[in-house]
N, C-alpha and C positions, 0 to 999 in steps of 0.2 A: 443506416444502423441495422445491425443484426438482431432483430427483436425476437426471433424464433428459436434461438439456441436453447437446447433442452435444459441447460443449467439454470436458466432464469425464466422459463416459460410457465404459464398458468399459476402465477403467484397472486395471492390476495393481499400481500403486504411485502415490504422490503425484507430481504435476508439480512441477518445481523452479522456484521464483520467483527472480528476481535478488536481489542484496543491496542495500545502501544506495546511493542515488544522490547525495543532497545532500551528505552528509559526505565522500564520495569525490571528488565534483567539487570541493568546497572544498579538499581536501587536494592535489589535482592542479593547483590554481592557478586554478580557474574563479571568475568574479566571483560574489560573494554580496551580495544586497540585504537590508537589515534586515527588509523586509516580504515581498518576493517570494522571498527565500532563493535557492536554487540555480536556480530557474526562469528567472531573468534570464540565466543562462548560455546558454540556448537562443538568445538574441539576440546575446550578446557573445562566447561561447566555444564555437561550434558544434563544433569539432573535439574539444574535451575531452568534451562530452556524448556525441558520437558514439563516442569511444574507450571511454567507460564502458559504453555499451550493448554494443558489440562485445566488450569484455573479458568481460562476463558471458555472452554467447553462447558465446564460445570456452571458457569455464569450465564450460559444460554447462547453463546456464539454459534452461528451456523456456517461460518467461513473462517478458517484459520490460516493465517499468513505464515509462510515459511520464514525462518530467521536468516534470510539470504539477501538482505538489503545491501550488503557489501561483500558478497562472495563473487562478484563479477571479475572478469580477467584484469581489467584496468586497475581495480582496487587491490587485488592480490599482488599484482606486479609492483604497484607503488609501495605497498607495505614492506617489501623486501623480505618477507617471510617465505621460506621455501615450502610452498604448498602446491599440491596437485589440484588444480581448479575443479576438475571433475569429481575427485574424491570429496572435496570441500562441500560442493553442492549436494552430492549424494548423501552425505552425513546429515546435513541440515534438513533435507526433505524426509529422510528416514526418521528423524526425531519427531517431526510433525505427524508422520504416519503412525508411529508408536502411540502418540497421544490420542489420535483419533480412533484407532482400533478398527472395529467392524462397523462403526456408525456411518451414516450417510453425509456427514459433514464435508463440505467442499474444502479443497486445499488451493489457496491462492499462492502461486509462485512469485515472490517479490523480486522485481527487477528495478533497480534504482538508476539514477543518472550515472554515467560512467565515472564522473569525479564527484566532488562534494556537491550535495544537492542545492546549496545556497551560493555556489560559485558562479559568478557571472561570466567570466572569461575562461573558456576551455583551453587546455594546454596540450591535448593529444591530437594527433592528426585525424583527418576524416576516415582514413582507412582503419586506423586503430579503433575509432569510435564505432564504425560499422562492425568490425570483428567482435568487439566487446559485447554489443547487444545481441548479435546473432548467436554467438557462442553461448552466452549465459542463458538466453531464452531456450536454445536447443537443449542445454543440460537440464534445465528445470522441467521441460516438457518430457524429455526422455526418462526422467526419474519419477514421473507419474503425477505431476500436479494437475488439477482440473482446469485451471486457466492461469494466464500470466497477468499479474497485477503490476503494471508499470507505474511505480509510485513516484510522487514528487517531481514529475517531469516538467521542466521549465525552459527547455531549449528546443527551438523549432526543428533544427537539423536532427537531433536525437529522436524526437517524436516521429518525424517522417521516416527515419530508418526503421524504427520499431513497427510502425503501422504497415509499411510496405512488406516487411519480412513476415510478420504474423499473418497478414492477409494472404500472402503468396503461399505460405506453408499450411494454411487452414488451421492455425493454432488459435483457439479462443483467447481473447485478451481484452483487458481494460486499460485505458490510459487515464491515470489520475494526475491532474494538473496542479502545479504550484505557480502562483503569480503574485504580483505586488498589489498595493492599494490602488494603483491606477488601472488595474485589470490588464496588466501586461506581463508577458513572460520575462524571465531574466534576460533572454536574448532580444527583447524589445518589441516583439509582435503582440498585437491585441489578442486576448484570450478568445475572442469570437472568431478571429481569423484562423486560429489553430483548431478550434472546434469544427469549423467547416472542413478543414483538411482531414481531421480524424474521422468524421462521419463518412467520408468518401471510401474509407478502407474498412468499413463494416466491423467495428468493435462490438463486443457484447453491450457495452454502454460507456459513457464518459463519466469520470469521477473527478473530484477535487479532494486534496488532503493537505494537511499541515498549514492551512491558512486560518486566520482568526475568524471568529464569528462576525466581526464587523465587515471584513473584506468579503466574506461569503454572502452577507446580506446585500452588499453592493452588486455582486454578481447576480444574485437571484432576482433582483428588481428588473434586470435587463435580459435575463435568460429566456430563451424560447419556451413557451408553456409546454410544448409537447416533447421536449428533449428528454430522452431516456438517460437517467443519471444515477449516481451514487455520491456519497460524501462522508468524510470522517475528518473532523475539524481539530485544530491544534488546541490542546488543553494544558500546555506546559508553562510553568513558571520556575525559572532556575533559582535554586537556593544558594546559600553561602558555601555549600560543599560541592557545588557543581552538578548536583542532582536535580532532576526535574520534578517538582511537586505539582499536584493538580491545581489548575487555575480555577476550575469550577467543580463544585461537588457534583455527585451523580444527579441529584435533583435539579441543580442549576443547569447542567449540561442538557438534560432532557428538555427543560423548558425552552432552551435556546433552539434546539433542533426541531421541536414538534411542529413549528409553523412552516417548515420547509418540506415536510413529508407529504407527498401527493401520489397519485396513481402511476406516475412515471418514475418514481424513486424505487430502484431495485436493490440498493445496498446502503446500509448505514452502520457506521462504527465510530470510533474515536481515535485520535492520533496522539502525538507526544504528550506525556504527562498523565494520560488516562490510566485506569487500572480496572480490575475485575468489577468493582462496584458500578462503574459507568455502564458496562455491558449488561450487568445484571438488572440495572434499572430500566434500560431500554427494553430488555426482554419482558420484564414485568408489565411495562406499559403496553407492549404489543399483545401480550397474552390477555390483558384486560380489554384492549380496544378491539381486537379481532376475534 
């Protein structure tokens, strides 16, 4: 594990990641595409995306995630929309930079699975899979993000491609895992098997996201005590309008995560269904505790 990277060294507490982007953009009226999801809002609803980034900054987030969860080449191609992939990523990162201004807030370049993040069986070739991640990571890095946040990764082959590429190109990165209640990736491997693989390729740290508090508790019981890690848990409950409401209030979410914070936790945020209040509550707690 790369524990000495300057982005996360000499911390006396975890850095605070922002909360949900996509579900909040959706709730605020931003355009949603069936394939590109909320990423399309970078082109159609600039002000909404900007307001979400600024809202998290004002709430105390120290890491802001680019709205690029579905700007990757495979998703753009599948969408059928005539978009230049490079321009798409550039626009999304530029909105994040506008929100941050001259502050020292870190930019996490979001890189998702090549296809839908809950899809068990991949339909694209290995060559296309490799091109997808290498190209998207390159674009994010060239546009000036501070590190690559590879989110909701649940397939062993994709994780291996990402780790090998980022390691070989000396691009700082985090792998954030998604897995089922049996602590297995969607591709079938044990989460502990893939953690061993990731550690070999020197990430900044290993994270988990979009899993429930119950599943995270099962993982934490068996996790190595000295593993450098981060987490941002699912907080979404779908309503009758297809929008994600918060499952836990900001106080409830804080009570859930407090017991998992230790000296090896480098990053904490909240995932789907969360909003500014969840990040504001975490920041208030940290300000009081530290």
